[in-house]
All heavy atoms as an XYZ file, in Angstrom:
742
protein
N       0.846     -1.178      0.000
C       0.000      0.000      0.000
C       0.890      1.239      0.000
O       1.922      1.262      0.655
C      -0.901     -0.039      1.230
C      -1.816      1.149      1.395
S      -3.203      1.251      0.275
C      -4.219     -0.088      0.827
N       0.486      2.257     -0.732
C       1.206      3.529     -0.749
C       1.339      4.053      0.675
O       0.401      3.961      1.464
C       0.430      4.545     -1.592
C       1.020      5.956     -1.655
C       2.262      5.971     -2.537
C      -0.019      6.938     -2.181
N       2.510      4.588      0.994
C       2.699      5.250      2.278
C       3.066      6.704      2.028
O       3.537      7.060      0.943
C       3.785      4.562      3.127
O       5.006      4.541      2.386
C       3.390      3.145      3.486
N       2.854      7.540      3.033
C       3.156      8.963      2.941
C       4.252      9.314      3.927
O       4.252      8.808      5.056
C       1.927      9.810      3.292
C       0.864     10.030      2.227
C       0.145      8.757      1.905
C      -0.101     11.098      2.666
N       5.154     10.191      3.513
C       6.129     10.733      4.446
C       5.407     11.755      5.337
O       4.283     12.184      5.035
C       7.288     11.433      3.725
O       6.778     12.572      3.015
C       8.016     10.489      2.778
N       6.062     12.151      6.405
C       5.489     13.189      7.266
C       5.264     14.474      6.486
O       4.235     15.140      6.648
C       6.403     13.463      8.466
C       6.461     12.296      9.442
O       5.566     11.422      9.398
O       7.409     12.253     10.256
N       6.227     14.834      5.627
C       6.087     16.032      4.788
C       4.861     15.935      3.890
O       4.102     16.897      3.760
C       7.317     16.223      3.895
C       8.283     17.221      4.438
O       8.091     17.782      5.495
N       9.360     17.429      3.702
N       4.690     14.791      3.256
C       3.544     14.606      2.359
C       2.238     14.731      3.126
O       1.287     15.348      2.641
C       3.626     13.256      1.648
N       2.178     14.171      4.318
C       0.950     14.262      5.117
C       0.611     15.714      5.430
O      -0.551     16.134      5.307
C       1.091     13.453      6.402
N       1.605     16.511      5.802
C       1.375     17.930      6.102
C       0.886     18.660      4.851
O      -0.080     19.434      4.889
C       2.657     18.583      6.667
C       2.524     20.099      6.722
C       2.972     18.024      8.039
N       1.550     18.419      3.719
C       1.182     19.101      2.475
C      -0.222     18.693      2.027
O      -1.031     19.549      1.643
C       2.229     18.830      1.367
C       1.744     19.318      0.020
C       3.551     19.498      1.731
N      -0.544     17.413      2.085
C      -1.876     16.951      1.689
C      -2.932     17.580      2.596
O      -3.961     18.070      2.117
C      -1.963     15.410      1.705
C      -3.405     14.937      1.575
C      -1.109     14.828      0.591
N      -2.695     17.600      3.910
C      -3.641     18.242      4.827
C      -3.823     19.715      4.502
O      -4.949     20.219      4.444
C      -3.173     18.096      6.280
C      -3.633     16.811      6.912
O      -4.724     16.319      6.635
N      -2.811     16.255      7.777
N      -2.723     20.427      4.276
C      -2.808     21.856      3.962
C      -3.534     22.105      2.650
O      -4.381     23.000      2.565
C      -1.416     22.484      3.927
C      -0.804     22.620      5.297
O      -1.493     22.574      6.316
N       0.512     22.766      5.353
N      -3.205     21.339      1.614
C      -3.877     21.506      0.314
C      -5.371     21.239      0.428
O      -6.187     21.981     -0.111
C      -3.285     20.548     -0.717
C      -2.007     20.947     -1.411
C      -1.505     19.792     -2.287
C      -2.211     22.183     -2.253
N      -5.716     20.180      1.123
C      -7.119     19.810      1.268
C      -7.885     20.888      2.013
O      -8.950     21.339      1.553
C      -7.241     18.458      2.006
O      -6.533     17.469      1.264
C      -8.681     18.035      2.145
N      -7.353     21.326      3.127
C      -8.034     22.350      3.917
C      -8.143     23.663      3.159
O      -9.196     24.306      3.170
C      -7.313     22.559      5.244
C      -7.436     21.373      6.173
C      -6.544     21.487      7.391
O      -5.850     22.495      7.591
N      -6.538     20.460      8.215
N      -7.073     24.055      2.500
C      -7.078     25.329      1.768
C      -8.034     25.274      0.584
O      -8.798     26.194      0.355
C      -5.657     25.653      1.304
C      -5.530     27.015      0.674
C      -4.102     27.377      0.405
N      -3.425     26.298     -0.309
C      -2.119     26.163     -0.395
N      -1.331     27.018      0.180
N      -1.590     25.173     -1.061
N      -8.007     24.184     -0.179
C      -8.837     24.076     -1.376
C     -10.304     23.884     -1.032
O     -11.168     24.588     -1.553
C      -8.346     22.914     -2.263
O      -6.980     23.138     -2.585
C      -9.159     22.817     -3.534
N     -10.609     22.936     -0.172
C     -12.009     22.668      0.163
C     -12.589     23.725      1.078
O     -13.796     23.963      1.055
C     -12.158     21.278      0.783
C     -11.789     20.117     -0.136
C     -11.977     18.798      0.580
C     -12.592     20.153     -1.426
N     -11.747     24.384      1.847
C     -12.215     25.463      2.717
C     -12.712     26.661      1.936
O     -13.507     27.450      2.434
N     -12.274     26.812      0.678
C     -12.717     27.920     -0.170
C     -13.990     27.586     -0.925
O     -14.574     28.444     -1.562
C     -11.614     28.295     -1.166
C     -10.395     28.857     -0.481
C      -9.264     29.124     -1.456
O      -9.376     28.915     -2.649
N      -8.145     29.602     -0.933
N     -14.414     26.338     -0.866
C     -15.628     25.899     -1.546
C     -16.683     25.622     -0.481
O     -16.643     24.581      0.169
C     -15.342     24.636     -2.361
C     -16.564     24.110     -3.102
O     -17.687     24.565     -2.819
O     -16.388     23.230     -3.948
N     -17.630     26.539     -0.273
C     -18.594     26.373      0.815
C     -19.397     25.074      0.728
O     -19.683     24.457      1.748
C     -19.518     27.581      0.679
C     -18.821     28.536     -0.207
C     -17.822     27.758     -1.008
N     -19.743     24.636     -0.463
C     -20.516     23.400     -0.613
C     -19.668     22.207     -0.184
O     -20.100     21.365      0.598
C     -21.023     23.225     -2.059
C     -21.677     21.867     -2.235
C     -21.987     24.345     -2.416
N     -18.436     22.128     -0.670
C     -17.551     21.020     -0.307
C     -17.242     21.054      1.187
O     -17.220     20.024      1.845
C     -16.263     21.072     -1.115
N     -17.021     22.231      1.723
C     -16.697     22.347      3.140
C     -17.855     21.884      4.016
O     -17.646     21.274      5.054
C     -16.307     23.786      3.474
N     -19.082     22.161      3.593
C     -20.244     21.749      4.377
C     -20.549     20.273      4.226
O     -20.931     19.611      5.178
C     -21.482     22.543      3.951
C     -21.549     23.920      4.553
C     -22.829     24.625      4.173
O     -23.852     23.945      3.937
O     -22.799     25.858      4.113
N     -20.400     19.743      3.015
C     -20.822     18.367      2.773
C     -19.781     17.339      3.160
O     -20.123     16.202      3.444
C     -21.199     18.155      1.293
O     -20.061     18.455      0.477
C     -22.376     19.025      0.904
N     -18.511     17.692      3.165
C     -17.492     16.682      3.458
C     -16.285     17.264      4.180
O     -15.164     17.069      3.754
C     -17.049     16.033      2.153
N     -16.489     17.973      5.293
C     -15.340     18.610      5.932
C     -14.316     17.619      6.474
O     -13.149     17.938      6.582
C     -15.977     19.410      7.068
C     -17.252     18.702      7.351
C     -17.710     18.152      6.016
N     -14.739     16.416      6.805
C     -13.832     15.438      7.385
C     -13.395     14.378      6.382
O     -12.729     13.430      6.752
C     -14.497     14.762      8.594
C     -14.859     15.719      9.701
C     -13.663     16.462     10.270
O     -12.602     15.830     10.427
O     -13.783     17.657     10.527
N     -13.813     14.503      5.130
C     -13.513     13.461      4.162
C     -12.590     13.908      3.042
O     -12.188     13.087      2.249
C     -14.805     12.937      3.530
C     -15.673     12.182      4.495
C     -16.879     11.576      3.811
O     -17.004     11.606      2.598
N     -17.767     11.020      4.586
N     -12.297     15.178      2.932
C     -11.497     15.653      1.816
C     -10.113     15.037      1.784
O      -9.567     14.641      2.811
N      -9.560     14.936      0.584
C      -8.230     14.376      0.434
C      -7.678     14.611     -0.950
O      -8.271     15.293     -1.777
N      -6.539     14.039     -1.196
C      -5.866     14.125     -2.486
C      -6.203     12.865     -3.268
O      -6.032     11.758     -2.762
C      -4.356     14.216     -2.258
C      -3.507     14.574     -3.458
C      -3.709     16.049     -3.798
C      -2.045     14.315     -3.148
N      -6.703     13.024     -4.490
C      -7.051     11.855     -5.302
C      -6.004     11.670     -6.389
O      -5.653     12.614     -7.102
C      -8.426     12.007     -5.943
C      -8.838     10.739     -6.684
C     -10.327     10.716     -6.981
N     -10.731      9.380     -7.387
C     -10.743      8.956     -8.651
N     -10.401      9.758     -9.636
N     -11.105      7.709     -8.909
N      -5.506     10.447     -6.494
C      -4.535     10.096     -7.532
C      -5.196      9.070     -8.436
O      -5.681      8.034     -7.973
C      -3.241      9.519     -6.930
C      -2.612     10.528     -5.957
C      -2.261      9.146     -8.039
C      -1.383     10.000     -5.227
N      -5.225      9.386     -9.732
C      -5.838      8.499    -10.718
C      -4.891      8.346    -11.897
O      -4.112      9.253    -12.208
C      -7.170      9.065    -11.192
N      -4.959      7.216    -12.553
C      -4.142      7.011    -13.750
C      -4.769      7.787    -14.895
O      -5.977      7.993    -14.940
C      -4.038      5.531    -14.087
O      -5.322      4.998    -14.313
N      -3.933      8.231    -15.830
C      -4.436      8.924    -17.009
C      -5.044      7.900    -17.966
O      -4.760      6.702    -17.855
C      -3.306      9.694    -17.720
O      -2.300      8.755    -18.108
C      -2.717     10.771    -16.833
N      -5.858      8.347    -18.912
C      -6.444      7.400    -19.862
C      -5.405      6.542    -20.594
O      -5.642      5.372    -20.854
C      -7.220      8.295    -20.828
C      -7.589      9.480    -20.003
C      -6.406      9.692    -19.083
N      -4.250      7.128    -20.891
C      -3.200      6.366    -21.562
C      -2.516      5.390    -20.604
O      -1.836      4.457    -21.031
C      -2.165      7.308    -22.166
N      -2.674      5.627    -19.301
C      -2.116      4.731    -18.305
C      -0.643      4.918    -18.013
O      -0.045      4.126    -17.301
N      -0.048      6.002    -18.550
C       1.395      6.179    -18.366
C       1.754      7.306    -17.394
O       2.923      7.572    -17.165
C       2.075      6.415    -19.710
C       1.508      7.603    -20.460
O       0.471      8.153    -20.032
O       2.097      7.990    -21.489
N       0.750      7.956    -16.836
C       0.965      9.039    -15.880
C      -0.154      9.024    -14.850
O      -1.088      8.239    -14.956
C       0.972     10.404    -16.590
C       2.264     10.673    -17.308
O       3.331     10.557    -16.726
N       2.171     11.042    -18.571
N      -0.051      9.952    -13.895
C      -1.092     10.082    -12.883
C      -1.626     11.496    -12.869
O      -0.895     12.445    -13.122
C      -0.543      9.745    -11.492
C      -0.051      8.335    -11.370
C       1.299      8.057    -11.342
C      -0.945      7.277    -11.295
C       1.754      6.760    -11.238
C      -0.500      5.974    -11.192
C       0.851      5.714    -11.167
N      -2.899     11.615    -12.549
C      -3.529     12.911    -12.333
C      -3.726     13.057    -10.837
O      -4.124     12.109    -10.157
C      -4.883     12.981    -13.031
C      -4.789     12.836    -14.531
C      -6.142     12.737    -15.208
O      -7.114     12.319    -14.560
O      -6.205     13.086    -16.394
N      -3.444     14.237    -10.321
C      -3.567     14.499     -8.893
C      -4.479     15.701     -8.711
O      -4.294     16.729     -9.365
C      -2.182     14.788     -8.269
C      -2.303     15.107     -6.796
C      -1.233     13.623     -8.496
N      -5.475     15.558     -7.836
C      -6.405     16.655     -7.571
C      -6.960     16.518     -6.161
O      -7.060     15.410     -5.629
C      -7.545     16.632     -8.583
N      -7.327     17.643     -5.576
C      -8.012     17.609     -4.289
C      -9.457     17.210     -4.556
O     -10.086     17.693     -5.499
C      -7.934     18.983     -3.592
C      -8.791     19.007     -2.332
C      -6.484     19.322     -3.261
N      -9.979     16.311     -3.729
C     -11.350     15.819     -3.894
C     -12.074     15.872     -2.553
O     -11.467     15.594     -1.510
C     -11.335     14.387     -4.422
N     -13.351     16.207     -2.558
C     -14.094     16.280     -1.295
C     -14.362     14.925     -0.652
O     -14.612     14.835      0.536
C     -15.399     16.968     -1.676
C     -15.548     16.752     -3.142
C     -14.152     16.639     -3.697
N     -14.307     13.860     -1.464
C     -14.549     12.505     -0.950
C     -13.997     11.511     -1.965
O     -13.809     11.853     -3.136
C     -16.036     12.272     -0.708
C     -16.872     12.235     -1.962
C     -18.370     12.274     -1.716
N     -18.842     13.391     -0.935
C     -18.995     14.640     -1.385
N     -18.675     14.930     -2.619
N     -19.438     15.590     -0.603
N     -13.773     10.267     -1.543
C     -13.293      9.261     -2.501
C     -14.414      8.804     -3.425
O     -15.599      8.910     -3.085
C     -12.836      8.111     -1.593
C     -13.641      8.259     -0.351
C     -13.882      9.739     -0.184
N     -14.039      8.301     -4.578
C     -14.991      7.631     -5.456
C     -15.280      6.261     -4.842
O     -14.470      5.737     -4.084
C     -14.402      7.475     -6.861
C     -14.162      8.797     -7.581
C     -15.442      9.551     -7.866
O     -16.457      8.908     -8.214
O     -15.437     10.790     -7.725
N     -16.419      5.661     -5.175
C     -16.779      4.377     -4.556
C     -15.718      3.280     -4.686
O     -15.564      2.462     -3.777
C     -18.071      3.983     -5.266
C     -18.663      5.286     -5.693
C     -17.485      6.164     -6.033
N     -14.979      3.258     -5.787
C     -13.990      2.187     -5.982
C     -12.588      2.552     -5.503
O     -11.663      1.742     -5.605
C     -13.935      1.802     -7.465
O     -13.514      2.916     -8.229
N     -12.400      3.756     -4.969
C     -11.079      4.201     -4.537
C     -10.591      3.452     -3.305
O     -11.373      3.090     -2.425
C     -11.085      5.697     -4.203
C     -11.118      6.587     -5.432
O     -10.985      6.073     -6.553
O     -11.287      7.811     -5.248
N      -9.282      3.263     -3.236
C      -8.618      2.783     -2.033
C      -8.255      4.031     -1.231
O      -7.816      5.014     -1.806
C      -7.340      2.013     -2.373
C      -7.585      0.793     -3.201
N      -7.512     -0.472     -2.673
C      -7.910      0.640     -4.507
C      -7.775     -1.346     -3.624
N      -8.025     -0.693     -4.747
N      -8.423      4.007      0.072
C      -8.132      5.172      0.903
C      -6.916      4.887      1.773
O      -6.869      3.879      2.476
C      -9.340      5.539      1.791
C      -9.009      6.741      2.675
C     -10.574      5.823      0.930
N      -5.933      5.786      1.695
C      -4.744      5.718      2.529
C      -4.807      6.932      3.455
O      -5.022      8.052      2.991
C      -3.455      5.784      1.675
C      -2.222      5.835      2.549
C      -3.409      4.623      0.702
N      -4.640      6.711      4.750
C      -4.684      7.819      5.700
C      -3.449      7.782      6.580
O      -3.104      6.735      7.144
C      -5.938      7.751      6.555
C      -6.119      8.975      7.412
C      -7.498      9.077      8.041
O      -8.395      8.308      7.667
O      -7.656      9.936      8.912
N      -2.779      8.934      6.672
C      -1.596      9.090      7.513
C      -1.682     10.431      8.213
O      -1.813     11.460      7.538
C      -0.304      9.044      6.661
O      -0.247      7.807      5.965
C       0.933      9.196      7.531
N      -1.639     10.436      9.521
C      -1.652     11.670     10.312
C      -2.795     12.596      9.893
O      -2.623     13.809      9.805
C      -0.302     12.380     10.212
N      -3.945     12.028      9.602
C      -5.112     12.808      9.215
C      -5.184     13.171      7.744
O      -6.201     13.668      7.268
N      -4.109     12.933      7.002
C      -4.099     13.217      5.563
C      -4.664     12.016      4.816
O      -4.270     10.880      5.073
C      -2.679     13.499      5.082
N      -5.600     12.279      3.899
C      -6.210     11.201      3.132
C      -5.792     11.286      1.674
O      -5.826     12.354      1.067
C      -7.724     11.289      3.222
C      -8.264     10.924      4.580
C      -9.762     11.198      4.644
N     -10.144     11.573      5.998
C      -9.990     12.785      6.526
N      -9.478     13.751      5.822
N     -10.342     13.022      7.766
N      -5.415     10.128      1.132
C      -5.109     10.006     -0.295
C      -6.051      8.949     -0.853
O      -6.148      7.847     -0.309
C      -3.641      9.613     -0.538
C      -3.373      9.405     -2.023
C      -2.707     10.685      0.021
N      -6.766      9.315     -1.914
C      -7.691      8.401     -2.575
C      -7.027      7.893     -3.847
O      -6.597      8.686     -4.687
C      -9.001      9.103     -2.936
C      -9.606      9.877     -1.789
C     -10.091     11.161     -1.975
C      -9.687      9.321     -0.520
C     -10.655     11.867     -0.935
C     -10.241     10.030      0.529
C     -10.732     11.298      0.312
O     -11.279     12.002      1.361
N      -6.933      6.586     -3.965
C      -6.272      5.968     -5.113
C      -7.292      5.211     -5.938
O      -7.940      4.290     -5.431
C      -5.194      4.999     -4.642
C      -4.085      5.582     -3.771
C      -3.251      4.473     -3.164
C      -3.220      6.519     -4.595
N      -7.440      5.590     -7.204
C      -8.319      4.790     -8.057
C      -7.627      3.446     -8.250
O      -6.425      3.325     -8.021
C      -8.676      5.531     -9.346
C      -7.552      5.857    -10.279
C      -7.240      4.758    -11.265
O      -8.079      3.924    -11.610
O      -6.083      4.736    -11.704
N      -8.357      2.390     -8.591
C      -7.791      1.035     -8.562
C      -6.499      0.838     -9.359
O      -5.579      0.178     -8.866
C      -8.926      0.169     -9.117
C     -10.163      0.907     -8.710
C      -9.799      2.370     -8.848
N      -6.390      1.386    -10.557
C      -5.167      1.203    -11.350
C      -3.992      1.902    -10.667
O      -2.891      1.360    -10.563
C      -5.357      1.704    -12.801
C      -4.044      1.674    -13.563
C      -6.417      0.875    -13.509
N      -4.231      3.103    -10.148
C      -3.179      3.830     -9.436
C      -2.787      3.093     -8.161
O      -1.606      3.018     -7.814
C      -3.636      5.245     -9.113
N      -3.765      2.530     -7.459
C      -3.470      1.789     -6.228
C      -2.529      0.626     -6.504
O      -1.584      0.387     -5.749
C      -4.767      1.292     -5.593
N      -2.764     -0.077     -7.578
C      -1.898     -1.203     -7.943
C      -0.502     -0.713     -8.313
O       0.505     -1.255     -7.852
C      -2.517     -1.992     -9.109
O      -3.796     -2.485     -8.695
C      -1.633     -3.149     -9.522
N      -0.431      0.332     -9.125
C       0.864      0.846     -9.582
C       1.685      1.437     -8.438
O       2.916      1.389     -8.459
C       0.656      1.896    -10.670
N       1.017      1.990     -7.429
C       1.711      2.675     -6.334
C       1.818      1.829     -5.068
O       2.221      2.317     -4.019
C       0.987      3.989     -6.019
C       0.910      4.982     -7.177
C       0.086      6.195     -6.778
C       2.288      5.385     -7.656
N       1.495      0.560     -5.176
C       1.422     -0.325     -4.022
C       2.698     -0.360     -3.195
O       2.652     -0.421     -1.974
C       1.053     -1.739     -4.469
C       0.824     -2.659     -3.296
O       0.035     -2.294     -2.402
O       1.436     -3.740     -3.266
N       3.849     -0.294     -3.826
C       5.126     -0.398     -3.111
C       5.884      0.926     -3.095
O       7.105      0.951     -3.041
C       5.993     -1.485     -3.739
C       6.353     -1.184     -5.188
O       5.701     -0.312     -5.815
O       7.287     -1.819     -5.714
N       5.147      2.041     -3.122
C       5.775      3.360     -3.225
C       5.551      4.195     -1.966
O       4.651      3.944     -1.174
C       5.208      4.129     -4.420
C       5.318      3.418     -5.756
C       6.745      3.305     -6.221
C       6.872      2.778     -7.631
N       6.574      1.376     -7.801
N       6.394      5.218     -1.825
C       6.285      6.211     -0.770
C       6.087      7.562     -1.448
O       6.848      7.925     -2.356
C       7.563      6.251      0.103
C       7.482      7.362      1.130
C       7.799      4.909      0.767
N       5.062      8.298     -1.024
C       4.782      9.626     -1.561
C       5.431     10.667     -0.665
O       5.230     10.659      0.554
C       3.269      9.856     -1.616
C       2.808     11.208     -2.174
C       3.119     11.303     -3.668
C       1.316     11.397     -1.929
N       6.210     11.554     -1.266
C       6.821     12.666     -0.541
C       6.368     13.954     -1.207
O       5.856     13.941     -2.333
C       8.348     12.550     -0.563
C       9.018     13.496      0.428
O       8.335     13.984      1.358
O      10.222     13.753      0.282
N       6.543     15.076     -0.529
C       6.140     16.366     -1.084
C       7.069     17.448     -0.580
O       7.555     17.387      0.552
C       4.706     16.689     -0.688
N       7.312     18.424     -1.432
C       8.064     19.618     -1.075
C       7.285     20.830     -1.563
O       6.582     20.755     -2.569
C       9.448     19.647     -1.721
C      10.463     18.748     -1.066
C      10.484     17.383     -1.713
O      10.263     17.258     -2.901
N      10.727     16.349     -0.923
N       7.451     21.945     -0.856
C       6.858     23.213     -1.258
C       8.012     24.176     -1.485
O       8.850     24.359     -0.601
C       5.902     23.751     -0.173
C       5.290     25.072     -0.609
C       4.818     22.733      0.143
N       8.048     24.792     -2.691
C       9.156     25.710     -2.972
C       8.865     27.098     -2.400
O       7.820     27.335     -1.788
C       9.482     25.739     -4.466
C       8.413     26.400     -5.325
O       7.558     27.135     -4.789
O       8.431     26.186     -6.549
N       9.800     28.024     -2.625
C       9.695     29.367     -2.055
C       8.481     30.130     -2.561
O       7.981     31.037     -1.892
C      10.975     30.159     -2.355
C      12.186     29.603     -1.653
C      13.471     30.265     -2.088
O      13.434     31.169     -2.949
O      14.522     29.873     -1.562
N       7.982     29.785     -3.752
C       6.807     30.444     -4.311
C       5.504     29.759     -3.893
O       4.424     30.172     -4.273
C       6.874     30.482     -5.848
C       7.920     31.436     -6.398
C       9.333     30.874     -6.287
O       9.558     29.686     -6.432
N      10.287     31.752     -6.011
N       5.605     28.684     -3.134
C       4.419     27.970     -2.664
C       3.958     26.856     -3.580
O       2.928     26.240     -3.332
N       4.713     26.569     -4.638
C       4.350     25.478     -5.546
C       4.688     24.139     -4.897
O       5.743     23.978     -4.272
C       5.096     25.618     -6.875
N       3.779     23.196     -5.056
C       3.951     21.866     -4.462
C       4.501     20.917     -5.506
O       4.064     20.910     -6.657
C       2.600     21.331     -3.932
C       2.739     19.904     -3.422
C       2.059     22.245     -2.855
N       5.445     20.095     -5.075
C       6.006     19.056     -5.947
C       5.939     17.736     -5.203
O       6.492     17.605     -4.108
C       7.452     19.388     -6.305
C       8.078     18.342     -7.206
C       9.462     18.765     -7.653
N      10.063     17.735     -8.450
C      10.856     16.774     -7.964
N      11.149     16.743     -6.695
N      11.361     15.863     -8.777
N       5.242     16.775     -5.806
C       5.162     15.435     -5.239
C       6.193     14.542     -5.918
O       6.482     14.708     -7.106
C       3.764     14.827     -5.445
C       2.711     15.474     -4.601
C       1.832     16.391     -5.151
C       2.596     15.185     -3.255
C       0.861     17.003     -4.384
C       1.631     15.780     -2.471
C       0.754     16.693     -3.040
N       6.729     13.596     -5.159
C       7.663     12.639     -5.733
C       7.356     11.261     -5.156
O       6.791     11.134     -4.062
C       9.108     13.039     -5.454
O       9.346     13.104     -4.063
N       7.730     10.242     -5.913
C       7.520      8.849     -5.509
C       8.859      8.147     -5.411
O       9.755      8.384     -6.223
C       6.643      8.132     -6.534
C       5.198      8.575     -6.622
C       4.552      8.023     -7.870
C       4.436      8.128     -5.385
N       8.979      7.279     -4.430
C      10.169      6.442     -4.276
C       9.708      5.038     -3.902
O       8.578      4.858     -3.436
C      11.071      7.002     -3.187
N      10.572      4.080     -4.122
C      10.261      2.703     -3.714
C      10.295      2.614     -2.202
O      11.182      3.187     -1.566
C      11.246      1.703     -4.321
C      10.993      1.448     -5.765
N       9.993      0.624     -6.205
C      11.597      1.934     -6.874
C       9.989      0.604     -7.521
N      10.964      1.391     -7.953
N       9.343      1.908     -1.628
C       9.326      1.700     -0.182
C      10.424      0.712      0.178
O      10.790     -0.147     -0.604
C       7.965      1.157      0.255
N      10.907      0.844      1.370
C      11.894     -0.141      1.806
C      13.045      0.482      2.369
O      13.854      0.465      3.040
């Protein structure tokens, strides 16, 4: 199962709160369920990452330190042995990276 570094958990929590907190409907309907959703692209060679108010019915949910990551099934399989990390640069841009667990 995908794991998150401490940095990634903080960044996912901050992104989720900041993004969903600006959407009154999302904030009211799913304040405790928001997370980062990772899905494979139609071509299957990349991933799409977006903040989501809740997981899709078929998503796998990974939770670390209150941060939730929703993995669509193909992404869950591809990321099964990976660790997600995140950095924020001086301009506030977020960069996610993957490494092999172990």
